N, C-alpha and C positions, 0 to 999 in steps of 0.2 A: 448549576452550570456545565456544560458539557464542552470541554477545549479539546483541541488537538495539536500536536506538534508534529511536523513533518522533517524528516532529517532529509536534506537535499543539497549538501554541500559538498559533494564529491566530484572530482573532474570526469571519473569514468574511463580510466587510462584504457582499459582492454576495447573500449568502442572506437579507437584510433581515430579519435574526431577532436575538432577544437570546439565545438559544441557542447555546453553542459550536458552530462548525461540526462538528466531529468526533463530537458528539452526535446529529447528525442522523440519522435511521433509514433503514435499507434491509431491507424484508421484516422489521420490527419490531425489526431489531436495530441499536443505534448503530454508526456506520460505523468508529469505533475500535475497537470490540470484535471487528468483521469483520477487522481487520488483526491485532490479536492473537491472534485464533485462527489464521489463515492461517501466522504466523510460528511459534508453537507447535507446528504441525502439520509444519512444513518442520524443526523441530528445536532451534528456540531456546530455551536454558536459563536466559537472563535478558535480561529486557526492560526496557528505561528510556524512559518516556513523557515528553517534553518539552512541558510545559504552561504557558500564559501566560494568554490571556483568560479569564477567570472560572475561574481552575484550581481552585479548591475545588469547584466543580460536577462537574468532569472527574474529578476523583481520587475523589469520592465514588461516582459511576457505575463506575467502573473499580476499585474498592476490592479488594484482594486478588488482581487478576489481572495486575498489574506492578508496577513501582516509578516512582517519579516523581522528576523535575527540574524547577524552575520556571524559565522564561526571562523575566526582567524587567529592563530592557525589552527589546523584540524586535528585534535589531540584525543578521539576517540567517540564513540556514541555518547557515552555518558557526559562528554565535554559538550557535546552538540547540543544536548537537552538543556544542559544548564546555560545556555546561552537565551533560551526563551524567557528570561526575567520579568516579562511583562505579565506573565501567567502566576507568577510566585505568591502573590497576595490573593489569587482567584480561590474560591471554595469549588466543591463538585468534583468531577472526573475530568482527567485528562489522558487521551488516547496517544501514545507514539507510533507514529506511521512512519513508511519508508517511502521516499520519492520515487525510488525506483521498482515498485512494487504496486502496478497500475490495474491490476485484475481483480483486486479485492472488491468483492460486492458490499453495497451499502447494508445489507443483513448481518455480513459478518462483522463490520465495526459495529454495528447495533448490539450483537451478542455481547461483545467485548464492554460496551458500556454497561448492559445489564449485568455482567460478569461480577460486578463490585458490590452487589446488594449484602454480602457477608464477608468481603475481603478488600484488602488494600491495595492489591496489584494482582493483575491476570495476564498470562502468557499466553499469546496465540502459537499452538503447535500444529503440527501436520506429520503426515507419515508420507515420505516421498518414495517413488519406486526404489530408488538408490539414494540411502541417507548418506553417502559419503562421509565427506568431512565437516559435515553440519554440527553445530553444538547439539549435544543430547539433554533432554530435559527429563530430569531425576525426581520422580516422586517419592511421597511419604505413602505408608499403607492405606492413608486415609483418602488418598487421591490427590491432595494438595500437594504443591511444587516443592521440594526441596533444594535444589540448586539447578541451573545450567552448566553444564561443564563443556568447554571446548574439547573438539576432538583430539586436539593435540595433547592436551590436558587429562584426557579419560583414560581410566583404566580398561583393560580388555573386557571386564565384564559391563563396564558403562557403555563400550562402544558396540555391545551387541544391542542396546536399546534402540528402536526403531523411532521412537517419537523424538522431532526435532524441534527446535526454537526457530520460529519465521523472523524474528526481529520485530515483531509488531507487539506491542503491550498497551495496558491500560492502568492507571494508578489513580488513588485517591489523591487529587492534587497537593494538599498539604503533607502529605506523606511523602509523596514523590520528591518535593523539595527539601523535605527533612533529611529524607535518605541520600540525596544528591550532595550534601554538606557532609557526608560520611565517605564519600567515595575517594580512592587514592589512585595513583598510577604507579604503584610499586608492583612492575611485572615488565616482562621481557621487551615489550613496546613501548613502556612509559606512557600508556595511555589510559582515558578513564573508560572503563566498562559499564555499559548500562545493564547487562547481566549481573554484576556485582550486587545490584540492587535487592536481588531475591534475597541473599543472605543476611544482607544488611538490615532490610526491613523485617526480617523473621526475628532477629536478635533484638529489635525493637518491639518485639510482641506483635507484630502486624501478620496478616496472613496472605500468603500468595496461593493462586487458584491457576486453574488453566482451563482455556478454550481450545477444542479440538477442531480444527477445520478438515472437512473430509476430501476435499478438493486441492490435492498439491498442487496442481496447475495454477490455481486462483491465488495461492500466496506465493508465487515463486518469483523473485526478483530478478532484475535485467542487468547484467555486467557486460554483455558483448552483443554483437550483430546476431549473432545464431539464436541468442536467449531474445532478444527483439521480435525477431522473425517468428519465433515459436508462441511468443505472447500475443503477437498480432494476428497468429491463425486461431489462437484459442479464442480471444475477444471476438474474433469475426464471426466463429461459428456459433459463438453462444449468443450474441445479438440477432444473428440470422435466426436463429431456432426460437426465440422469443418473439420475433414478428411472424413466423410462420405457425406459431400455436395462435397467435393473435388473429389469424385469419388471411395472412399475406401469401402468395404463391412465389415462391422463389425456386426458379426452374433448375439451376446450379448453384448450390450456396457456397461451394467452393470457389466459385468464380464469381461472387458477388459480395461486395464492400460497402457495408453500410455503417456509419458512424454514430457513437452514443446518443448524439443529440437530435439525429433524424427523427420525424415523425412520420408515421405511415399509417394511412388508414385500412378498413377492411375492403375485401374482393379487390385487391391490386396484384398484379403479374409483374414480376420482376424477371427480365431475361439476362442472359448470362454477359458477364464483362461490363458490370455496371457499377458505378463508384458513386455514391451519395454520402456528402459530407456535410460537416457544419450543421447549420439549424435549417436544412431542407425539409420541406413538408410535402408530402405526396397524400393528395386527398382520394377518398373511397372511389372505387372503380377505376383507377388509373391503370396503364399498360405501360411498363417503362422497356421501351426497345433496347436490343443488346448495343453494347458501346456506349451506353448514356454515362456521361460524367456531370456531376453538378455539386456545387457547393453552395450553401446558404440560398438553396433556390426554391421556387414555389410554383407548382402548376397548378394553372387556374383551369376549371372546366366548366 
């Protein structure tokens, strides 16, 4: 059984918005919806989204697309995952994803599921251009993960490590919930940290491995509007490139906006300042004039 838990309870204070952060849109799609799409494409059979701030609004927007669990109050990442109690008796693998990390490819999630063939926990890591204050991934000599140390707690030597934690994980489901029962909040923030499971599971005789993502932008989280714009541009160019490689002529990719659910045939020409969103379908041989705006549209030839 392939399960997934999406952490989506935060307000997103730095967005300066009353809207829940995970409902802010990229290419006309809520970022939480993009995460659900990628997980389903990777094979997730059961998805539980852990909601908190304005949870009724999030549940309404994503109704029918996943299950929900409510985190009130919000006491850390480990506490968030604890709320997905409906998965506690499940077997198989559970992937823990972030609702504010909408650009992760299905292939990356699939690699996480596959990483547990000989381990009970996998950490998705990356090497950003500036690893700043991210948590460092400290490995053993055999390449397995020894611990994840937050920047503020890291030694000078540990801070030199460039590999960082993305906040995305895969677990053997039973090992996950067994480990959660040992989490405590004996720290400065009095919160339950999911990263503590690395050392907890190892003490239980479990193996923790890592999956490296070679594209930092793919796994970048969104905390403010500049980051939202950067992820929007990144996904816009990734989608446009895929269409061009499939035989679509996009005259000006920087000024063409195509949503992730749009389907386009071959020998199509798309002129600049075009916006195609939703479940729009563009058949073979179409010419899309400059300034076209279409949502859930279909062109009949």
